[in-house]
N, CA, C and O atoms as a Tripos MOL2 file, in Angstrom:
@<TRIPOS>MOLECULE
protein
  312   311    78     0     0
PROTEIN
NO_CHARGES

@<TRIPOS>ATOM
      1 N          10.4420   24.2080   -8.8530 N.3       1 MET1
      2 CA         11.7540   22.8470   -8.7080 C.3       1 MET1
      3 C          11.2450   21.7360   -8.3660 C.2       1 MET1
      4 O          10.4810   21.8170   -7.4040 O.2       1 MET1
      5 N          11.3840   20.7780   -8.7810 N.am      2 ILE2
      6 CA         11.9480   19.5240   -8.3300 C.3       2 ILE2
      7 C          12.7770   19.0650   -8.1780 C.2       2 ILE2
      8 O          13.8890   19.1720   -8.6950 O.2       2 ILE2
      9 N          12.1650   18.1130   -7.0010 N.am      3 TYR3
     10 CA         13.7500   17.5290   -6.1100 C.3       3 TYR3
     11 C          13.9240   15.6260   -6.5840 C.2       3 TYR3
     12 O          13.3750   14.7100   -5.9720 O.2       3 TYR3
     13 N          14.7740   15.4860   -7.7300 N.am      4 HIS4
     14 CA         14.3170   13.9740   -8.0220 C.3       4 HIS4
     15 C          15.5250   13.1690   -6.7660 C.2       4 HIS4
     16 O          16.7500   13.2870   -6.7340 O.2       4 HIS4
     17 N          14.6370   12.3870   -5.8640 N.am      5 HIS5
     18 CA         15.2840   11.6860   -5.0510 C.3       5 HIS5
     19 C          16.3020   10.3050   -5.8740 C.2       5 HIS5
     20 O          17.4740    9.9930   -5.6630 O.2       5 HIS5
     21 N          15.6330    9.9100   -6.5130 N.am      6 GLU6
     22 CA         15.7790    8.6040   -7.3500 C.3       6 GLU6
     23 C          17.5200    8.6950   -8.2420 C.2       6 GLU6
     24 O          18.3380    7.7970   -8.4430 O.2       6 GLU6
     25 N          17.5670   10.5850   -8.7030 N.am      7 VAL7
     26 CA         18.5160   10.7950   -9.6510 C.3       7 VAL7
     27 C          20.1380   11.1460   -8.5100 C.2       7 VAL7
     28 O          21.3060   11.1720   -8.8990 O.2       7 VAL7
     29 N          19.5930   11.3780   -7.0330 N.am      8 THR8
     30 CA         20.4150   11.6670   -6.0110 C.3       8 THR8
     31 C          20.9830   10.0780   -5.5920 C.2       8 THR8
     32 O          22.1840    9.9470   -5.3560 O.2       8 THR8
     33 N          20.1410    8.9940   -5.5210 N.am      9 GLY9
     34 CA         20.2670    7.9960   -5.7260 C.3       9 GLY9
     35 C          21.3180    7.3070   -6.1100 C.2       9 GLY9
     36 O          22.2410    6.6920   -5.5750 O.2       9 GLY9
     37 N          20.7450    7.7010   -7.7610 N.am     10 ARG10
     38 CA         22.0190    7.4000   -8.3500 C.3      10 ARG10
     39 C          23.2330    8.1880   -8.8210 C.2      10 ARG10
     40 O          23.4870    7.9220   -9.9960 O.2      10 ARG10
     41 N          23.8810    8.8800   -8.3960 N.am     11 ILE11
     42 CA         24.5940    9.7740   -8.4650 C.3      11 ILE11
     43 C          25.2310    9.3140   -7.3900 C.2      11 ILE11
     44 O          26.4520    9.3840   -7.5320 O.2      11 ILE11
     45 N          24.7470    8.6900   -5.9580 N.am     12 ILE12
     46 CA         25.3500    8.7690   -4.8560 C.3      12 ILE12
     47 C          25.9920    6.9140   -5.2210 C.2      12 ILE12
     48 O          27.1890    6.7290   -5.4430 O.2      12 ILE12
     49 N          24.9730    5.7330   -5.2200 N.am     13 ARG13
     50 CA         25.5260    4.5720   -5.8970 C.3      13 ARG13
     51 C          26.5300    4.9770   -7.0740 C.2      13 ARG13
     52 O          27.2970    4.0430   -7.3120 O.2      13 ARG13
     53 N          26.7190    5.9520   -7.7750 N.am     14 LYS14
     54 CA         27.9590    6.1170   -9.1760 C.3      14 LYS14
     55 C          29.3680    6.6370   -8.7930 C.2      14 LYS14
     56 O          30.4120    6.3530   -9.3800 O.2      14 LYS14
     57 N          29.2030    7.5980   -7.5050 N.am     15 LEU15
     58 CA         30.1490    7.5130   -6.8640 C.3      15 LEU15
     59 C          30.7460    6.6230   -5.7470 C.2      15 LEU15
     60 O          31.8750    6.1320   -5.7420 O.2      15 LEU15
     61 N          30.0340    6.5350   -5.0470 N.am     16 ARG16
     62 CA         30.4450    4.9170   -3.9170 C.3      16 ARG16
     63 C          31.1710    4.1030   -5.5030 C.2      16 ARG16
     64 O          31.9500    4.6830   -6.2590 O.2      16 ARG16
     65 N          30.8210    3.1200   -5.6320 N.am     17 ILE17
     66 CA         31.2210    2.1340   -7.0140 C.3      17 ILE17
     67 C          32.6550    3.5210   -7.2950 C.2      17 ILE17
     68 O          33.2930    3.8630   -6.3000 O.2      17 ILE17
     69 N          32.8660    3.9280   -8.1680 N.am     18 LYS18
     70 CA         33.6570    4.9830   -8.2240 C.3      18 LYS18
     71 C          34.9600    5.0920   -7.1920 C.2      18 LYS18
     72 O          36.0170    4.5540   -7.5210 O.2      18 LYS18
     73 N          34.8570    5.7270   -6.0730 N.am     19 LYS19
     74 CA         35.3550    5.2840   -5.2170 C.3      19 LYS19
     75 C          35.9460    3.9960   -4.4840 C.2      19 LYS19
     76 O          36.7940    4.0350   -3.5920 O.2      19 LYS19
     77 N          35.3760    2.8890   -4.9930 N.am     20 GLY20
     78 CA         35.3430    1.8720   -5.2050 C.3      20 GLY20
     79 C          34.9670    0.9170   -3.4930 C.2      20 GLY20
     80 O          35.2120   -0.2490   -3.1830 O.2      20 GLY20
     81 N          34.2440    2.1340   -2.6420 N.am     21 LEU21
     82 CA         33.2790    1.4960   -1.4400 C.3      21 LEU21
     83 C          31.6470    0.4010   -1.5820 C.2      21 LEU21
     84 O          30.6300    0.4990   -2.2690 O.2      21 LEU21
     85 N          32.0020   -0.3240   -0.8130 N.am     22 SER22
     86 CA         30.9340   -1.6520   -0.2970 C.3      22 SER22
     87 C          30.0370   -0.2170    0.0380 C.2      22 SER22
     88 O          30.4800    0.8410    0.4850 O.2      22 SER22
     89 N          28.4800   -0.5900   -0.3750 N.am     23 GLN23
     90 CA         27.3030   -0.1070    0.8220 C.3      23 GLN23
     91 C          27.8400   -0.6880    2.2940 C.2      23 GLN23
     92 O          27.4120    0.1350    3.1020 O.2      23 GLN23
     93 N          28.2910   -1.3180    2.7400 N.am     24 GLU24
     94 CA         28.7890   -1.4270    4.0530 C.3      24 GLU24
     95 C          29.4300   -0.6390    4.4610 C.2      24 GLU24
     96 O          29.2580   -0.2230    5.6070 O.2      24 GLU24
     97 N          30.4100   -0.1580    3.6380 N.am     25 VAL25
     98 CA         32.1750    0.7320    3.9390 C.3      25 VAL25
     99 C          31.5310    2.1000    4.1750 C.2      25 VAL25
    100 O          31.5870    2.6210    5.2890 O.2      25 VAL25
    101 N          30.5930    3.0030    2.5840 N.am     26 LEU26
    102 CA         29.8930    3.6300    2.9280 C.3      26 LEU26
    103 C          29.2690    4.1520    3.5010 C.2      26 LEU26
    104 O          29.1040    5.3710    3.5220 O.2      26 LEU26
    105 N          28.6010    3.0840    4.3110 N.am     27 SER27
    106 CA         27.7220    3.0570    5.1180 C.3      27 SER27
    107 C          28.0260    3.8170    7.1520 C.2      27 SER27
    108 O          27.5210    4.6030    7.9530 O.2      27 SER27
    109 N          28.9730    3.0240    7.0370 N.am     28 GLY28
    110 CA         29.9350    2.6770    8.3820 C.3      28 GLY28
    111 C          30.2830    4.4900    8.0800 C.2      28 GLY28
    112 O          29.4160    5.2940    8.4230 O.2      28 GLY28
    113 N          31.5430    4.9810    7.4550 N.am     29 LEU29
    114 CA         31.6810    6.0110    7.4030 C.3      29 LEU29
    115 C          30.7100    7.0510    7.8550 C.2      29 LEU29
    116 O          31.0460    7.8980    8.6830 O.2      29 LEU29
    117 N          28.8160    6.9850    7.0320 N.am     30 ALA30
    118 CA         28.6970    8.1520    7.0820 C.3      30 ALA30
    119 C          28.0310    8.2540    8.3400 C.2      30 ALA30
    120 O          27.5870    9.3470    8.6890 O.2      30 ALA30
    121 N          27.9130    7.2670    9.0460 N.am     31 GLY31
    122 CA         26.9060    6.4850    9.9800 C.3      31 GLY31
    123 C          26.1560    6.4340    9.8690 C.2      31 GLY31
    124 O          25.5320    7.4160   10.2690 O.2      31 GLY31
    125 N          25.5390    5.5930    9.3950 N.am     32 ILE32
    126 CA         23.7610    5.4380    8.9590 C.3      32 ILE32
    127 C          24.3350    3.9560    8.6360 C.2      32 ILE32
    128 O          25.3820    3.3170    8.5310 O.2      32 ILE32
    129 N          22.6880    3.8370    8.5380 N.am     33 SER33
    130 CA         23.0320    2.4480    8.0200 C.3      33 SER33
    131 C          22.7690    1.3490    6.9880 C.2      33 SER33
    132 O          21.6000    1.2940    6.6070 O.2      33 SER33
    133 N          23.8420    0.2320    6.3230 N.am     34 ARG34
    134 CA         23.4370   -0.1360    5.4490 C.3      34 ARG34
    135 C          22.1820   -0.3670    4.6360 C.2      34 ARG34
    136 O          22.1590   -0.0120    3.4570 O.2      34 ARG34
    137 N          21.1590   -0.9330    5.1940 N.am     35 SER35
    138 CA         19.9910   -0.8750    4.7000 C.3      35 SER35
    139 C          19.3380    0.7970    4.1030 C.2      35 SER35
    140 O          19.0210    1.1440    2.9650 O.2      35 SER35
    141 N          19.3210    1.5790    5.4400 N.am     36 HIS36
    142 CA         19.0660    2.6840    4.9010 C.3      36 HIS36
    143 C          20.0050    3.9890    3.4060 C.2      36 HIS36
    144 O          19.7180    5.0530    2.8570 O.2      36 HIS36
    145 N          21.1630    2.9700    3.3690 N.am     37 LEU37
    146 CA         21.8160    3.9630    2.1040 C.3      37 LEU37
    147 C          21.2620    2.9120    0.8760 C.2      37 LEU37
    148 O          20.5660    3.2100   -0.0950 O.2      37 LEU37
    149 N          21.7100    1.8310    1.1870 N.am     38 ALA38
    150 CA         20.5660    0.7920   -0.4490 C.3      38 ALA38
    151 C          19.2540    1.3280   -0.3980 C.2      38 ALA38
    152 O          19.1150    1.6490   -1.5780 O.2      38 ALA38
    153 N          18.2050    1.6410    0.1650 N.am     39 MET39
    154 CA         17.3610    2.5340   -0.1700 C.3      39 MET39
    155 C          17.3620    3.7170   -0.5810 C.2      39 MET39
    156 O          16.3460    4.2530   -1.0220 O.2      39 MET39
    157 N          18.8890    4.4930   -0.4700 N.am     40 ILE40
    158 CA         18.8200    6.3090   -0.8840 C.3      40 ILE40
    159 C          19.3550    5.4510   -2.0480 C.2      40 ILE40
    160 O          18.4720    5.3740   -2.9020 O.2      40 ILE40
    161 N          20.3450    4.8500   -2.3680 N.am     41 GLU41
    162 CA         20.6400    4.4530   -3.6680 C.3      41 GLU41
    163 C          19.3080    3.8570   -4.8180 C.2      41 GLU41
    164 O          18.9380    4.1340   -5.9590 O.2      41 GLU41
    165 N          18.9400    2.9860   -3.8230 N.am     42 ALA42
    166 CA         17.6210    2.8190   -5.3440 C.3      42 ALA42
    167 C          16.0150    4.3720   -5.3820 C.2      42 ALA42
    168 O          14.9330    4.7320   -5.8470 O.2      42 ALA42
    169 N          16.5800    4.5130   -4.9280 N.am     43 GLY43
    170 CA         15.2560    6.4070   -5.3250 C.3      43 GLY43
    171 C          13.9760    5.8640   -4.0030 C.2      43 GLY43
    172 O          12.9500    6.5130   -3.8010 O.2      43 GLY43
    173 N          14.2180    4.9970   -3.4870 N.am     44 THR44
    174 CA         12.7600    4.6220   -2.4550 C.3      44 THR44
    175 C          12.3620    5.1950   -1.3810 C.2      44 THR44
    176 O          11.2700    5.1690   -0.8140 O.2      44 THR44
    177 N          14.0990    6.1330   -0.9520 N.am     45 ILE45
    178 CA         13.3630    6.9290   -0.1960 C.3      45 ILE45
    179 C          13.9850    8.5890   -0.1460 C.2      45 ILE45
    180 O          14.8030    8.8630   -1.0240 O.2      45 ILE45
    181 N          13.7160    9.3850    0.5790 N.am     46 ASN46
    182 CA         14.1750   10.7400    0.4090 C.3      46 ASN46
    183 C          15.0500   11.0960    1.2910 C.2      46 ASN46
    184 O          14.4070   10.9400    2.3280 O.2      46 ASN46
    185 N          16.3020   11.5490    1.6640 N.am     47 ALA47
    186 CA         17.1580   11.4910    2.1740 C.3      47 ALA47
    187 C          17.0840   12.7770    3.0960 C.2      47 ALA47
    188 O          16.4450   13.6480    2.5060 O.2      47 ALA47
    189 N          17.4000   13.0790    3.9980 N.am     48 SER48
    190 CA         17.4040   13.9190    4.8500 C.3      48 SER48
    191 C          18.3800   14.8760    4.5620 C.2      48 SER48
    192 O          19.2660   14.0620    4.3000 O.2      48 SER48
    193 N          18.9820   16.0830    4.3830 N.am     49 VAL49
    194 CA         19.4180   16.9440    4.1930 C.3      49 VAL49
    195 C          20.7570   16.5230    5.4390 C.2      49 VAL49
    196 O          21.7930   16.0850    4.9390 O.2      49 VAL49
    197 N          20.7210   16.6430    6.8440 N.am     50 ASP50
    198 CA         21.5230   15.5730    7.1400 C.3      50 ASP50
    199 C          22.4800   14.5920    6.9210 C.2      50 ASP50
    200 O          23.6800   14.5080    7.1820 O.2      50 ASP50
    201 N          21.2010   13.4570    6.0700 N.am     51 THR51
    202 CA         21.9790   12.5540    5.7540 C.3      51 THR51
    203 C          22.6240   12.6920    4.7820 C.2      51 THR51
    204 O          23.6740   12.0520    4.7200 O.2      51 THR51
    205 N          22.3550   13.3200    3.9830 N.am     52 LEU52
    206 CA         23.1120   13.7430    2.1150 C.3      52 LEU52
    207 C          24.4570   13.9860    2.9180 C.2      52 LEU52
    208 O          25.5740   13.4950    2.7620 O.2      52 LEU52
    209 N          24.0100   14.8390    3.7610 N.am     53 TRP53
    210 CA         25.7730   15.7870    3.9390 C.3      53 TRP53
    211 C          26.4800   14.7730    4.7070 C.2      53 TRP53
    212 O          27.6800   14.6310    4.4740 O.2      53 TRP53
    213 N          25.7800   13.8690    5.8030 N.am     54 ARG54
    214 CA         27.0920   13.1240    6.1060 C.3      54 ARG54
    215 C          27.7200   11.7890    5.0060 C.2      54 ARG54
    216 O          28.6660   11.0350    5.2320 O.2      54 ARG54
    217 N          26.8920   11.8320    3.8810 N.am     55 ILE55
    218 CA         27.1750   10.3780    2.4130 C.3      55 ILE55
    219 C          28.3370   11.5570    2.1440 C.2      55 ILE55
    220 O          29.5290   11.5970    2.4520 O.2      55 ILE55
    221 N          27.6220   12.3300    1.5610 N.am     56 ALA56
    222 CA         28.7600   13.3020    1.0540 C.3      56 ALA56
    223 C          30.1990   14.1100    1.3730 C.2      56 ALA56
    224 O          30.9380   14.7420    0.6180 O.2      56 ALA56
    225 N          30.2940   13.7890    2.9760 N.am     57 GLU57
    226 CA         31.4880   13.7780    3.6010 C.3      57 GLU57
    227 C          31.7290   12.3840    3.2710 C.2      57 GLU57
    228 O          32.4960   12.2090    2.3240 O.2      57 GLU57
    229 N          31.2260   11.3030    3.8620 N.am     58 ALA58
    230 CA         32.1120   10.1970    3.5980 C.3      58 ALA58
    231 C          32.2150   10.0740    2.4250 C.2      58 ALA58
    232 O          32.2450    8.8510    2.2900 O.2      58 ALA58
    233 N          32.3150   10.6470    1.1520 N.am     59 LEU59
    234 CA         32.4720   10.5950    0.0150 C.3      59 LEU59
    235 C          33.6880   11.8590   -0.3470 C.2      59 LEU59
    236 O          33.7940   11.9840   -1.5670 O.2      59 LEU59
    237 N          34.3330   12.5200    0.2020 N.am     60 ASP60
    238 CA         35.5130   13.1230    0.2710 C.3      60 ASP60
    239 C          34.9910   14.6170   -0.7850 C.2      60 ASP60
    240 O          35.5580   15.1710   -1.7270 O.2      60 ASP60
    241 N          33.6220   14.8940   -0.0620 N.am     61 MET61
    242 CA         32.6390   16.1040   -1.1020 C.3      61 MET61
    243 C          31.8730   17.2420   -0.3110 C.2      61 MET61
    244 O          31.3580   17.1840    0.8060 O.2      61 MET61
    245 N          31.9450   18.2750   -1.1930 N.am     62 LYS62
    246 CA         30.7320   19.2970   -0.1760 C.3      62 LYS62
    247 C          29.4530   18.4380   -0.5510 C.2      62 LYS62
    248 O          29.3110   17.4790   -1.3110 O.2      62 LYS62
    249 N          28.7160   19.0230    0.1300 N.am     63 LEU63
    250 CA         26.8640   18.3780   -0.1190 C.3      63 LEU63
    251 C          26.6250   19.2840   -1.4540 C.2      63 LEU63
    252 O          26.1390   18.7940   -2.4730 O.2      63 LEU63
    253 N          27.1270   21.0540   -1.3240 N.am     64 SER64
    254 CA         27.4260   21.9540   -2.9130 C.3      64 SER64
    255 C          27.7160   20.9940   -3.6690 C.2      64 SER64
    256 O          27.1570   21.1170   -4.7590 O.2      64 SER64
    257 N          28.5440   19.7960   -3.5550 N.am     65 GLU65
    258 CA         29.0430   19.5220   -4.9340 C.3      65 GLU65
    259 C          28.2850   18.3100   -5.2700 C.2      65 GLU65
    260 O          28.4910   17.9730   -6.4360 O.2      65 GLU65
    261 N          27.3780   17.4510   -4.5560 N.am     66 LEU66
    262 CA         26.6720   16.2880   -4.8950 C.3      66 LEU66
    263 C          25.4500   16.7620   -5.2470 C.2      66 LEU66
    264 O          24.9580   16.1150   -6.1720 O.2      66 LEU66
    265 N          24.7250   17.7360   -4.8100 N.am     67 ILE67
    266 CA         23.3660   19.3620   -5.6590 C.3      67 ILE67
    267 C          23.8300   19.2000   -6.5470 C.2      67 ILE67
    268 O          23.2230   18.6480   -7.4650 O.2      67 ILE67
    269 N          25.0890   19.5990   -6.6690 N.am     68 SER68
    270 CA         25.2950   20.1030   -8.3610 C.3      68 SER68
    271 C          25.7650   19.3320   -8.9630 C.2      68 SER68
    272 O          26.0860   19.6210  -10.1160 O.2      68 SER68
    273 N          26.0460   17.8400   -8.3820 N.am     69 MET69
    274 CA         25.7340   16.8350   -9.5850 C.3      69 MET69
    275 C          24.1800   16.3790   -9.9410 C.2      69 MET69
    276 O          23.7920   15.5990  -10.8110 O.2      69 MET69
    277 N          23.4810   17.0860   -9.0330 N.am     70 VAL70
    278 CA         22.0770   16.5400   -9.1880 C.3      70 VAL70
    279 C          21.3070   16.7330   -9.8650 C.2      70 VAL70
    280 O          20.4360   16.0250  -10.3710 O.2      70 VAL70
    281 N          21.7940   18.6350  -10.0050 N.am     71 GLU71
    282 CA         21.3270   19.3770  -10.8350 C.3      71 GLU71
    283 C          21.2350   19.1340  -11.9980 C.2      71 GLU71
    284 O          20.2080   19.0110  -12.6670 O.2      71 GLU71
    285 N          22.5080   19.0330  -12.3700 N.am     72 GLU72
    286 CA         23.4890   19.1650  -13.8070 C.3      72 GLU72
    287 C          22.5750   17.7720  -14.1590 C.2      72 GLU72
    288 O          21.9400   17.8280  -15.2120 O.2      72 GLU72
    289 N          22.4880   16.7930  -13.5240 N.am     73 ASP73
    290 CA         21.8410   15.0830  -14.5840 C.3      73 ASP73
    291 C          20.5580   15.3250  -14.5570 C.2      73 ASP73
    292 O          19.8870   14.4710  -15.1370 O.2      73 ASP73
    293 N          19.6680   16.6630  -13.8290 N.am     74 THR74
    294 CA         18.0460   16.3960  -14.1440 C.3      74 THR74
    295 C          18.1650   18.1090  -15.0610 C.2      74 THR74
    296 O          17.2850   18.8380  -15.5180 O.2      74 THR74
    297 N          19.3950   18.2090  -15.0280 N.am     75 GLY75
    298 CA         19.0460   20.3520  -16.3040 C.3      75 GLY75
    299 C          18.2300   21.0250  -15.5490 C.2      75 GLY75
    300 O          17.0120   21.1250  -15.6940 O.2      75 GLY75
    301 N          19.1290   21.6590  -14.4440 N.am     76 GLY76
    302 CA         18.4300   22.4340  -13.8170 C.3      76 GLY76
    303 C          17.7550   22.2400  -12.6510 C.2      76 GLY76
    304 O          17.7880   22.8390  -11.5770 O.2      76 GLY76
    305 N          16.8480   20.8620  -13.2280 N.am     77 SER77
    306 CA         15.2990   21.2410  -12.6230 C.3      77 SER77
    307 C          15.6520   20.3870  -11.1820 C.2      77 SER77
    308 O          14.8870   19.4230  -11.2200 O.2      77 SER77
    309 N          16.2430   20.3260  -10.2710 N.am     78 ALA78
    310 CA         16.5040   19.3920   -9.1250 C.3      78 ALA78
    311 C          15.3380   20.4020   -8.2280 C.2      78 ALA78
    312 O          15.0620   20.1360   -7.0580 O.2      78 ALA78
@<TRIPOS>BOND
     1     1     2 1
     2     2     3 1
     3     3     4 2
     4     3     5 am
     5     5     6 1
     6     6     7 1
     7     7     8 2
     8     7     9 am
     9     9    10 1
    10    10    11 1
    11    11    12 2
    12    11    13 am
    13    13    14 1
    14    14    15 1
    15    15    16 2
    16    15    17 am
    17    17    18 1
    18    18    19 1
    19    19    20 2
    20    19    21 am
    21    21    22 1
    22    22    23 1
    23    23    24 2
    24    23    25 am
    25    25    26 1
    26    26    27 1
    27    27    28 2
    28    27    29 am
    29    29    30 1
    30    30    31 1
    31    31    32 2
    32    31    33 am
    33    33    34 1
    34    34    35 1
    35    35    36 2
    36    35    37 am
    37    37    38 1
    38    38    39 1
    39    39    40 2
    40    39    41 am
    41    41    42 1
    42    42    43 1
    43    43    44 2
    44    43    45 am
    45    45    46 1
    46    46    47 1
    47    47    48 2
    48    47    49 am
    49    49    50 1
    50    50    51 1
    51    51    52 2
    52    51    53 am
    53    53    54 1
    54    54    55 1
    55    55    56 2
    56    55    57 am
    57    57    58 1
    58    58    59 1
    59    59    60 2
    60    59    61 am
    61    61    62 1
    62    62    63 1
    63    63    64 2
    64    63    65 am
    65    65    66 1
    66    66    67 1
    67    67    68 2
    68    67    69 am
    69    69    70 1
    70    70    71 1
    71    71    72 2
    72    71    73 am
    73    73    74 1
    74    74    75 1
    75    75    76 2
    76    75    77 am
    77    77    78 1
    78    78    79 1
    79    79    80 2
    80    79    81 am
    81    81    82 1
    82    82    83 1
    83    83    84 2
    84    83    85 am
    85    85    86 1
    86    86    87 1
    87    87    88 2
    88    87    89 am
    89    89    90 1
    90    90    91 1
    91    91    92 2
    92    91    93 am
    93    93    94 1
    94    94    95 1
    95    95    96 2
    96    95    97 am
    97    97    98 1
    98    98    99 1
    99    99   100 2
   100    99   101 am
   101   101   102 1
   102   102   103 1
   103   103   104 2
   104   103   105 am
   105   105   106 1
   106   106   107 1
   107   107   108 2
   108   107   109 am
   109   109   110 1
   110   110   111 1
   111   111   112 2
   112   111   113 am
   113   113   114 1
   114   114   115 1
   115   115   116 2
   116   115   117 am
   117   117   118 1
   118   118   119 1
   119   119   120 2
   120   119   121 am
   121   121   122 1
   122   122   123 1
   123   123   124 2
   124   123   125 am
   125   125   126 1
   126   126   127 1
   127   127   128 2
   128   127   129 am
   129   129   130 1
   130   130   131 1
   131   131   132 2
   132   131   133 am
   133   133   134 1
   134   134   135 1
   135   135   136 2
   136   135   137 am
   137   137   138 1
   138   138   139 1
   139   139   140 2
   140   139   141 am
   141   141   142 1
   142   142   143 1
   143   143   144 2
   144   143   145 am
   145   145   146 1
   146   146   147 1
   147   147   148 2
   148   147   149 am
   149   149   150 1
   150   150   151 1
   151   151   152 2
   152   151   153 am
   153   153   154 1
   154   154   155 1
   155   155   156 2
   156   155   157 am
   157   157   158 1
   158   158   159 1
   159   159   160 2
   160   159   161 am
   161   161   162 1
   162   162   163 1
   163   163   164 2
   164   163   165 am
   165   165   166 1
   166   166   167 1
   167   167   168 2
   168   167   169 am
   169   169   170 1
   170   170   171 1
   171   171   172 2
   172   171   173 am
   173   173   174 1
   174   174   175 1
   175   175   176 2
   176   175   177 am
   177   177   178 1
   178   178   179 1
   179   179   180 2
   180   179   181 am
   181   181   182 1
   182   182   183 1
   183   183   184 2
   184   183   185 am
   185   185   186 1
   186   186   187 1
   187   187   188 2
   188   187   189 am
   189   189   190 1
   190   190   191 1
   191   191   192 2
   192   191   193 am
   193   193   194 1
   194   194   195 1
   195   195   196 2
   196   195   197 am
   197   197   198 1
   198   198   199 1
   199   199   200 2
   200   199   201 am
   201   201   202 1
   202   202   203 1
   203   203   204 2
   204   203   205 am
   205   205   206 1
   206   206   207 1
   207   207   208 2
   208   207   209 am
   209   209   210 1
   210   210   211 1
   211   211   212 2
   212   211   213 am
   213   213   214 1
   214   214   215 1
   215   215   216 2
   216   215   217 am
   217   217   218 1
   218   218   219 1
   219   219   220 2
   220   219   221 am
   221   221   222 1
   222   222   223 1
   223   223   224 2
   224   223   225 am
   225   225   226 1
   226   226   227 1
   227   227   228 2
   228   227   229 am
   229   229   230 1
   230   230   231 1
   231   231   232 2
   232   231   233 am
   233   233   234 1
   234   234   235 1
   235   235   236 2
   236   235   237 am
   237   237   238 1
   238   238   239 1
   239   239   240 2
   240   239   241 am
   241   241   242 1
   242   242   243 1
   243   243   244 2
   244   243   245 am
   245   245   246 1
   246   246   247 1
   247   247   248 2
   248   247   249 am
   249   249   250 1
   250   250   251 1
   251   251   252 2
   252   251   253 am
   253   253   254 1
   254   254   255 1
   255   255   256 2
   256   255   257 am
   257   257   258 1
   258   258   259 1
   259   259   260 2
   260   259   261 am
   261   261   262 1
   262   262   263 1
   263   263   264 2
   264   263   265 am
   265   265   266 1
   266   266   267 1
   267   267   268 2
   268   267   269 am
   269   269   270 1
   270   270   271 1
   271   271   272 2
   272   271   273 am
   273   273   274 1
   274   274   275 1
   275   275   276 2
   276   275   277 am
   277   277   278 1
   278   278   279 1
   279   279   280 2
   280   279   281 am
   281   281   282 1
   282   282   283 1
   283   283   284 2
   284   283   285 am
   285   285   286 1
   286   286   287 1
   287   287   288 2
   288   287   289 am
   289   289   290 1
   290   290   291 1
   291   291   292 2
   292   291   293 am
   293   293   294 1
   294   294   295 1
   295   295   296 2
   296   295   297 am
   297   297   298 1
   298   298   299 1
   299   299   300 2
   300   299   301 am
   301   301   302 1
   302   302   303 1
   303   303   304 2
   304   303   305 am
   305   305   306 1
   306   306   307 1
   307   307   308 2
   308   307   309 am
   309   309   310 1
   310   310   311 1
   311   311   312 2
@<TRIPOS>SUBSTRUCTURE
     1 MET1         2 RESIDUE 1 A MET
     2 ILE2         6 RESIDUE 1 A ILE
     3 TYR3        10 RESIDUE 1 A TYR
     4 HIS4        14 RESIDUE 1 A HIS
     5 HIS5        18 RESIDUE 1 A HIS
     6 GLU6        22 RESIDUE 1 A GLU
     7 VAL7        26 RESIDUE 1 A VAL
     8 THR8        30 RESIDUE 1 A THR
     9 GLY9        34 RESIDUE 1 A GLY
    10 ARG10       38 RESIDUE 1 A ARG
    11 ILE11       42 RESIDUE 1 A ILE
    12 ILE12       46 RESIDUE 1 A ILE
    13 ARG13       50 RESIDUE 1 A ARG
    14 LYS14       54 RESIDUE 1 A LYS
    15 LEU15       58 RESIDUE 1 A LEU
    16 ARG16       62 RESIDUE 1 A ARG
    17 ILE17       66 RESIDUE 1 A ILE
    18 LYS18       70 RESIDUE 1 A LYS
    19 LYS19       74 RESIDUE 1 A LYS
    20 GLY20       78 RESIDUE 1 A GLY
    21 LEU21       82 RESIDUE 1 A LEU
    22 SER22       86 RESIDUE 1 A SER
    23 GLN23       90 RESIDUE 1 A GLN
    24 GLU24       94 RESIDUE 1 A GLU
    25 VAL25       98 RESIDUE 1 A VAL
    26 LEU26      102 RESIDUE 1 A LEU
    27 SER27      106 RESIDUE 1 A SER
    28 GLY28      110 RESIDUE 1 A GLY
    29 LEU29      114 RESIDUE 1 A LEU
    30 ALA30      118 RESIDUE 1 A ALA
    31 GLY31      122 RESIDUE 1 A GLY
    32 ILE32      126 RESIDUE 1 A ILE
    33 SER33      130 RESIDUE 1 A SER
    34 ARG34      134 RESIDUE 1 A ARG
    35 SER35      138 RESIDUE 1 A SER
    36 HIS36      142 RESIDUE 1 A HIS
    37 LEU37      146 RESIDUE 1 A LEU
    38 ALA38      150 RESIDUE 1 A ALA
    39 MET39      154 RESIDUE 1 A MET
    40 ILE40      158 RESIDUE 1 A ILE
    41 GLU41      162 RESIDUE 1 A GLU
    42 ALA42      166 RESIDUE 1 A ALA
    43 GLY43      170 RESIDUE 1 A GLY
    44 THR44      174 RESIDUE 1 A THR
    45 ILE45      178 RESIDUE 1 A ILE
    46 ASN46      182 RESIDUE 1 A ASN
    47 ALA47      186 RESIDUE 1 A ALA
    48 SER48      190 RESIDUE 1 A SER
    49 VAL49      194 RESIDUE 1 A VAL
    50 ASP50      198 RESIDUE 1 A ASP
    51 THR51      202 RESIDUE 1 A THR
    52 LEU52      206 RESIDUE 1 A LEU
    53 TRP53      210 RESIDUE 1 A TRP
    54 ARG54      214 RESIDUE 1 A ARG
    55 ILE55      218 RESIDUE 1 A ILE
    56 ALA56      222 RESIDUE 1 A ALA
    57 GLU57      226 RESIDUE 1 A GLU
    58 ALA58      230 RESIDUE 1 A ALA
    59 LEU59      234 RESIDUE 1 A LEU
    60 ASP60      238 RESIDUE 1 A ASP
    61 MET61      242 RESIDUE 1 A MET
    62 LYS62      246 RESIDUE 1 A LYS
    63 LEU63      250 RESIDUE 1 A LEU
    64 SER64      254 RESIDUE 1 A SER
    65 GLU65      258 RESIDUE 1 A GLU
    66 LEU66      262 RESIDUE 1 A LEU
    67 ILE67      266 RESIDUE 1 A ILE
    68 SER68      270 RESIDUE 1 A SER
    69 MET69      274 RESIDUE 1 A MET
    70 VAL70      278 RESIDUE 1 A VAL
    71 GLU71      282 RESIDUE 1 A GLU
    72 GLU72      286 RESIDUE 1 A GLU
    73 ASP73      290 RESIDUE 1 A ASP
    74 THR74      294 RESIDUE 1 A THR
    75 GLY75      298 RESIDUE 1 A GLY
    76 GLY76      302 RESIDUE 1 A GLY
    77 SER77      306 RESIDUE 1 A SER
    78 ALA78      310 RESIDUE 1 A ALA
């Protein structure tokens, strides 16, 4: 199974926009820098489990829900 950090970033960006949050606000809620969030959303870096957990919580969802969305988007090959 291959982990697609690009897909994860795209999904986080989509969820953030859907909730009407700026990168500045979401990064503040998650306790990470805005530039770190921007790199995650762009798919240029691979976020740690801790960071993904914090982002998921800031988006008011479970990490497992976020991972499920990534798996669905990649056809189960996350």
